[in-house]
C-alpha positions as CSV (number, residue, x, y, z in Angstrom):
1,M,73.5,-118.7,-75.9
2,T,72.1,-115.2,-76.5
3,L,68.8,-116.7,-77.5
4,R,68.6,-118.6,-74.3
5,I,69.3,-115.4,-72.3
6,K,66.7,-113.5,-74.2
7,V,64.1,-116.2,-73.6
8,L,64.9,-116.3,-69.9
9,L,64.8,-112.5,-69.7
10,V,61.4,-112.4,-71.4
11,A,60.1,-115.2,-69.1
12,L,61.4,-113.4,-66.0
13,T,59.9,-110.1,-67.1
14,A,56.5,-111.7,-67.8
15,S,56.4,-113.4,-64.4
16,A,57.7,-110.4,-62.5
17,S,55.1,-108.1,-64.1
18,G,52.3,-110.3,-62.7
19,C,53.6,-109.6,-59.2
20,T,53.2,-105.8,-59.4
21,S,49.9,-103.9,-59.6
22,T,49.5,-100.6,-61.4
23,V,46.2,-99.9,-59.5
24,P,46.8,-97.1,-57.0
25,I,46.2,-98.2,-53.4
26,Y,44.4,-95.7,-51.2
27,V,44.6,-96.3,-47.5
28,E,42.2,-94.1,-45.5
29,P,43.9,-92.5,-42.6
30,P,42.8,-93.8,-39.2
31,A,40.3,-91.8,-37.2
32,P,42.1,-89.8,-34.5
33,I,41.6,-90.3,-30.8
34,L,40.0,-87.1,-29.6
35,I,41.2,-85.8,-26.2
36,R,39.2,-83.1,-24.4
37,P,40.0,-81.5,-21.1
38,E,37.3,-81.1,-18.5
39,T,38.0,-78.2,-16.2
40,T,36.5,-77.3,-12.8
41,V,37.4,-74.3,-10.7
42,L,37.2,-73.8,-6.9
43,I,37.9,-70.5,-5.1
44,L,38.9,-70.6,-1.4
45,K,39.3,-67.6,0.9
46,S,40.8,-69.6,3.8
47,L,41.5,-73.2,4.7
48,R,39.6,-73.7,7.9
49,A,38.1,-77.2,8.6
50,S,35.0,-76.5,6.5
51,E,37.0,-75.1,3.6
52,R,39.5,-78.0,3.8
53,Q,36.6,-80.5,3.7
54,R,35.2,-78.6,0.7
55,L,38.6,-78.9,-1.1
56,R,38.8,-82.6,-0.4
57,V,35.3,-83.2,-1.7
58,F,36.1,-81.0,-4.8
59,L,39.2,-83.0,-5.5
60,D,37.5,-86.3,-5.0
61,R,34.6,-85.5,-7.3
62,T,36.6,-84.0,-10.1
63,S,39.0,-86.9,-10.1
64,S,36.2,-89.5,-10.3
65,G,38.4,-91.9,-8.3
66,R,41.4,-91.4,-10.6
67,R,43.6,-89.0,-8.6
68,D,46.6,-89.9,-10.6
69,A,44.9,-88.5,-13.7
70,L,44.0,-85.2,-12.0
71,H,46.0,-82.0,-12.9
72,L,45.9,-79.0,-10.6
73,L,46.6,-75.4,-11.5
74,I,46.8,-73.3,-8.4
75,W,47.2,-69.5,-8.2
76,G,46.6,-66.8,-5.6
77,S,47.8,-66.6,-2.0
78,S,51.2,-68.3,-1.5
79,R,50.3,-69.4,2.0
80,L,46.9,-70.9,1.0
81,S,48.5,-72.4,-2.1
82,A,51.0,-74.3,0.1
83,E,48.1,-75.6,2.2
84,V,46.2,-76.7,-0.9
85,V,49.3,-78.5,-2.2
86,H,49.7,-80.2,1.2
87,Q,46.1,-81.4,1.2
88,A,46.3,-82.6,-2.4
89,R,49.5,-84.5,-1.7
90,Q,47.8,-86.1,1.3
91,M,45.0,-87.3,-1.0
92,G,47.5,-89.0,-3.3
93,I,47.8,-86.5,-6.1
94,D,51.3,-86.6,-7.6
95,T,53.6,-83.7,-7.3
96,Y,54.2,-83.4,-11.0
97,N,50.5,-83.0,-11.6
98,I,50.3,-79.9,-9.3
99,H,51.4,-76.5,-10.9
100,L,51.7,-73.3,-8.9
101,L,51.0,-70.1,-11.0
102,D,51.1,-66.4,-10.2
103,Q,51.7,-66.6,-6.4
104,H,51.3,-63.5,-4.3
105,D,50.7,-62.6,-0.6
106,G,47.2,-62.4,0.8
107,G,43.8,-62.9,-0.7
108,A,42.1,-66.1,-2.0
109,V,43.4,-69.0,-3.9
110,Q,41.9,-70.5,-7.1
111,V,42.2,-74.2,-7.7
112,E,41.6,-75.4,-11.3
113,A,41.3,-79.1,-11.6
114,I,41.7,-80.6,-15.1
115,V,40.9,-84.2,-16.1
116,Y,41.5,-85.3,-19.7
117,H,39.0,-87.6,-21.4
118,A,39.8,-89.7,-24.5
119,R,37.1,-90.3,-27.1
120,P,38.2,-93.3,-29.2
121,P,37.1,-93.8,-32.8
122,A,34.1,-96.0,-33.5
123,C,35.3,-99.2,-35.2
124,P,33.3,-100.7,-38.0
125,S,32.5,-104.4,-37.7
126,Y,34.2,-106.9,-40.0
127,S,30.8,-108.3,-41.0
128,L,29.3,-104.9,-41.9
129,L,31.8,-103.9,-44.5
130,S,30.1,-103.7,-47.9
131,D,33.2,-103.5,-50.1
132,K,34.7,-106.8,-48.8
133,S,37.8,-105.0,-47.5
134,F,39.2,-106.2,-44.3
135,E,41.9,-103.5,-44.1
136,K,39.7,-100.6,-42.9
137,P,39.1,-101.8,-39.3
138,L,42.7,-103.1,-38.9
139,G,44.2,-101.3,-35.9
140,C,41.0,-99.5,-35.0
141,S,40.3,-101.8,-32.1
142,T,43.8,-101.4,-30.9
143,R,43.5,-97.6,-30.8
144,R,40.1,-97.9,-29.2
145,N,41.4,-100.2,-26.5
146,L,44.5,-98.0,-25.9
147,A,42.3,-94.9,-25.4
148,A,40.1,-96.8,-23.0
149,M,43.0,-98.3,-21.0
150,V,45.4,-95.4,-20.8
151,N,45.2,-93.8,-17.3
152,D,45.8,-90.2,-18.4
153,P,44.7,-89.6,-22.0
154,R,47.0,-86.6,-22.2
155,D,49.8,-89.1,-22.4
156,L,48.6,-90.0,-25.9
157,L,49.5,-86.5,-27.0
158,D,52.7,-86.0,-25.1
159,N,53.9,-87.7,-22.0
160,Q,55.7,-85.1,-19.9
161,A,55.4,-87.0,-16.7
162,V,58.1,-89.4,-17.5
163,E,61.5,-87.8,-17.5
164,P,64.0,-88.9,-20.2
165,S,66.7,-91.2,-18.9
166,D,69.8,-92.9,-20.0
167,G,68.5,-96.4,-19.9
168,E,69.7,-97.3,-16.4
169,R,66.1,-97.7,-15.1
170,A,65.2,-99.9,-18.1
171,A,68.2,-102.2,-17.2
172,I,67.0,-102.8,-13.7
173,P,64.5,-105.6,-14.6
174,V,67.1,-107.3,-16.7
175,A,69.7,-107.3,-13.9
176,T,67.0,-108.5,-11.4
177,Y,66.0,-111.3,-13.8
178,R,69.6,-112.4,-14.2
179,T,70.3,-112.5,-10.4
180,F,66.9,-114.3,-9.9
181,G,67.8,-117.0,-12.4
182,A,71.3,-117.5,-11.1
183,G,70.2,-118.6,-7.7
184,K,68.2,-121.6,-9.0
185,G,70.6,-124.5,-9.1
186,Q,73.1,-122.9,-11.4
Protein backbone atom coordinates (compact mmCIF):
# COMPACT_ATOMS: atom_id res chain seq x y z
CA MET A 1 0.00 0.00 0.00
CA THR A 2 2.80 2.42 0.85
CA LEU A 3 4.52 1.59 -2.42
CA ARG A 4 1.36 2.53 -4.31
CA ILE A 5 1.14 5.86 -2.41
CA LYS A 6 4.81 6.58 -3.09
CA VAL A 7 4.38 5.86 -6.82
CA LEU A 8 1.27 8.07 -6.99
CA LEU A 9 3.07 10.84 -5.08
CA VAL A 10 6.04 10.72 -7.48
CA ALA A 11 3.72 10.72 -10.52
CA LEU A 12 1.70 13.63 -9.13
CA THR A 13 4.85 15.62 -8.34
CA ALA A 14 6.27 15.02 -11.82
CA SER A 15 3.06 16.08 -13.55
CA ALA A 16 2.56 19.14 -11.31
CA SER A 17 6.14 20.32 -11.79
CA GLY A 18 5.53 20.52 -15.54
CA CYS A 19 2.70 23.01 -14.92
CA THR A 20 4.88 25.57 -13.21
CA SER A 21 7.62 27.65 -14.73
CA THR A 22 10.73 28.84 -12.98
CA VAL A 23 11.41 31.49 -15.62
CA PRO A 24 10.67 34.95 -14.19
CA ILE A 25 7.88 36.74 -16.03
CA TYR A 26 8.48 40.43 -16.61
CA VAL A 27 5.50 42.47 -17.63
CA GLU A 28 6.37 45.95 -18.80
CA PRO A 29 4.19 48.59 -17.12
CA PRO A 30 1.72 50.25 -19.48
CA ALA A 31 2.56 53.65 -20.89
CA PRO A 32 0.73 56.33 -18.92
CA ILE A 33 -1.87 58.65 -20.38
CA LEU A 34 -0.34 62.11 -20.23
CA ILE A 35 -2.72 64.91 -19.28
CA ARG A 36 -1.71 68.51 -19.77
CA PRO A 37 -3.68 71.65 -19.01
CA GLU A 38 -3.95 74.45 -21.54
CA THR A 39 -4.50 77.80 -19.84
CA THR A 40 -5.70 81.07 -21.39
CA VAL A 41 -6.20 84.34 -19.50
CA LEU A 42 -8.55 87.26 -20.18
CA ILE A 43 -8.60 90.52 -18.19
CA LEU A 44 -11.75 92.65 -18.22
CA LYS A 45 -12.09 96.16 -16.77
CA SER A 46 -15.88 96.30 -17.24
CA LEU A 47 -18.67 94.29 -18.80
CA ARG A 48 -20.23 96.63 -21.30
CA ALA A 49 -21.64 95.12 -24.49
CA SER A 50 -18.26 95.01 -26.26
CA GLU A 51 -16.51 93.44 -23.23
CA ARG A 52 -19.37 90.97 -22.83
CA GLN A 53 -18.98 89.96 -26.48
CA ARG A 54 -15.21 89.64 -25.98
CA LEU A 55 -15.85 87.35 -22.99
CA ARG A 56 -18.26 85.18 -24.98
CA VAL A 57 -15.80 84.85 -27.88
CA PHE A 58 -12.99 84.05 -25.41
CA LEU A 59 -15.03 81.30 -23.72
CA ASP A 60 -16.18 79.90 -27.05
CA ARG A 61 -12.66 79.74 -28.52
CA THR A 62 -10.96 78.31 -25.45
CA SER A 63 -13.60 75.61 -25.01
CA SER A 64 -13.34 74.50 -28.67
CA GLY A 65 -17.03 73.63 -28.59
CA ARG A 66 -16.66 71.53 -25.41
CA ARG A 67 -18.02 73.92 -22.80
CA ASP A 68 -18.56 71.14 -20.30
CA ALA A 69 -14.79 70.48 -20.27
CA LEU A 70 -13.90 74.14 -19.63
CA HIS A 71 -12.77 75.12 -16.12
CA LEU A 72 -12.82 78.78 -15.09
CA LEU A 73 -10.82 80.46 -12.33
CA ILE A 74 -12.09 83.99 -11.73
CA TRP A 75 -10.60 86.60 -9.40
CA GLY A 76 -10.81 90.32 -8.99
CA SER A 77 -13.84 92.57 -8.61
CA SER A 78 -16.74 90.75 -6.97
CA ARG A 79 -19.34 92.65 -9.04
CA LEU A 80 -17.59 91.88 -12.34
CA SER A 81 -16.96 88.29 -11.23
CA ALA A 82 -20.69 87.81 -10.63
CA GLU A 83 -21.42 89.11 -14.13
CA VAL A 84 -18.76 86.84 -15.65
CA VAL A 85 -20.27 83.85 -13.82
CA HIS A 86 -23.72 84.83 -15.10
CA GLN A 87 -22.47 85.03 -18.70
CA ALA A 88 -20.61 81.72 -18.37
CA ARG A 89 -23.73 80.01 -16.97
CA GLN A 90 -25.78 81.41 -19.88
CA MET A 91 -23.28 79.85 -22.30
CA GLY A 92 -23.73 76.43 -20.69
CA ILE A 93 -20.66 76.15 -18.47
CA ASP A 94 -21.46 74.07 -15.40
CA THR A 95 -21.42 75.69 -11.97
CA TYR A 96 -18.92 73.19 -10.54
CA ASN A 97 -16.44 74.18 -13.28
CA ILE A 98 -16.46 77.84 -12.18
CA HIS A 99 -14.27 78.80 -9.22
CA LEU A 100 -14.18 82.26 -7.63
CA LEU A 101 -10.85 83.20 -6.01
CA ASP A 102 -9.66 86.31 -4.14
CA GLN A 103 -12.74 88.52 -4.53
CA HIS A 104 -12.51 92.24 -3.68
CA ASP A 105 -14.32 95.48 -4.45
CA GLY A 106 -13.49 97.54 -7.53
CA GLY A 107 -10.91 97.04 -10.24
CA ALA A 108 -10.69 94.54 -13.05
CA VAL A 109 -11.49 90.87 -13.18
CA GLN A 110 -9.17 88.14 -14.45
CA VAL A 111 -10.68 85.05 -16.08
CA GLU A 112 -8.42 82.02 -16.45
CA ALA A 113 -9.84 79.31 -18.70
CA ILE A 114 -8.33 75.83 -18.40
CA VAL A 115 -8.95 72.94 -20.78
CA TYR A 116 -7.26 69.61 -20.15
CA HIS A 117 -5.93 67.56 -23.08
CA ALA A 118 -5.14 63.85 -22.88
CA ARG A 119 -2.27 62.41 -24.86
CA PRO A 120 -2.79 58.66 -25.08
CA PRO A 121 0.10 56.23 -25.48
CA ALA A 122 1.07 55.01 -28.93
CA CYS A 123 0.05 51.39 -29.31
CA PRO A 124 2.31 48.95 -31.17
CA SER A 125 0.69 46.89 -33.88
CA TYR A 126 0.30 43.16 -33.37
CA SER A 127 2.02 42.46 -36.69
CA LEU A 128 5.06 44.63 -35.92
CA LEU A 129 6.15 42.80 -32.80
CA SER A 130 9.49 41.13 -33.31
CA ASP A 131 9.57 38.98 -30.20
CA LYS A 132 6.33 37.13 -31.04
CA SER A 133 4.74 38.38 -27.84
CA PHE A 134 1.11 39.35 -27.97
CA GLU A 135 0.90 40.61 -24.37
CA LYS A 136 2.59 43.99 -24.89
CA PRO A 137 -0.22 45.72 -26.77
CA LEU A 138 -2.99 44.17 -24.66
CA GLY A 139 -5.00 46.94 -23.04
CA CYS A 140 -3.13 49.69 -24.85
CA SER A 141 -5.92 50.30 -27.34
CA THR A 142 -8.41 50.37 -24.49
CA ARG A 143 -6.42 53.09 -22.71
CA ARG A 144 -6.00 54.97 -25.99
CA ASN A 145 -9.71 54.84 -26.76
CA LEU A 146 -10.57 55.87 -23.21
CA ALA A 147 -8.30 58.90 -23.45
CA ALA A 148 -9.86 59.85 -26.78
CA MET A 149 -13.46 59.38 -25.63
CA VAL A 150 -13.44 60.85 -22.14
CA ASN A 151 -14.97 64.31 -22.16
CA ASP A 152 -12.75 65.89 -19.53
CA PRO A 153 -9.31 64.21 -19.34
CA ARG A 154 -8.86 65.50 -15.79
CA ASP A 155 -11.41 62.85 -14.79
CA LEU A 156 -8.76 60.21 -15.53
CA LEU A 157 -6.70 61.62 -12.67
CA ASP A 158 -9.44 62.34 -10.14
CA ASN A 159 -13.10 63.00 -10.84
CA GLN A 160 -14.18 65.66 -8.36
CA ALA A 161 -17.27 66.65 -10.34
CA VAL A 162 -19.26 63.61 -9.25
CA GLU A 163 -20.15 63.80 -5.60
CA PRO A 164 -20.09 60.59 -3.57
CA SER A 165 -23.53 59.11 -2.94
CA ASP A 166 -25.14 56.30 -1.02
CA GLY A 167 -26.31 54.35 -4.06
CA GLU A 168 -29.84 55.76 -4.33
CA ARG A 169 -29.06 57.33 -7.69
CA ALA A 170 -27.62 54.07 -8.99
CA ALA A 171 -30.83 52.26 -7.96
CA ILE A 172 -33.09 54.54 -10.03
CA PRO A 173 -32.53 52.72 -13.39
CA VAL A 174 -33.17 49.35 -11.71
CA ALA A 175 -36.44 50.58 -10.20
CA THR A 176 -37.44 52.15 -13.53
CA TYR A 177 -36.67 48.91 -15.38
CA ARG A 178 -38.76 46.87 -12.94
CA THR A 179 -41.77 49.16 -13.27
CA PHE A 180 -41.33 49.25 -17.06
CA GLY A 181 -41.32 45.45 -17.31
CA ALA A 182 -44.26 45.03 -14.90
CA GLY A 183 -46.65 46.89 -17.19
CA LYS A 184 -46.19 44.49 -20.15
CA GLY A 185 -48.75 41.75 -19.70
CA GLN A 186 -47.62 40.52 -16.32
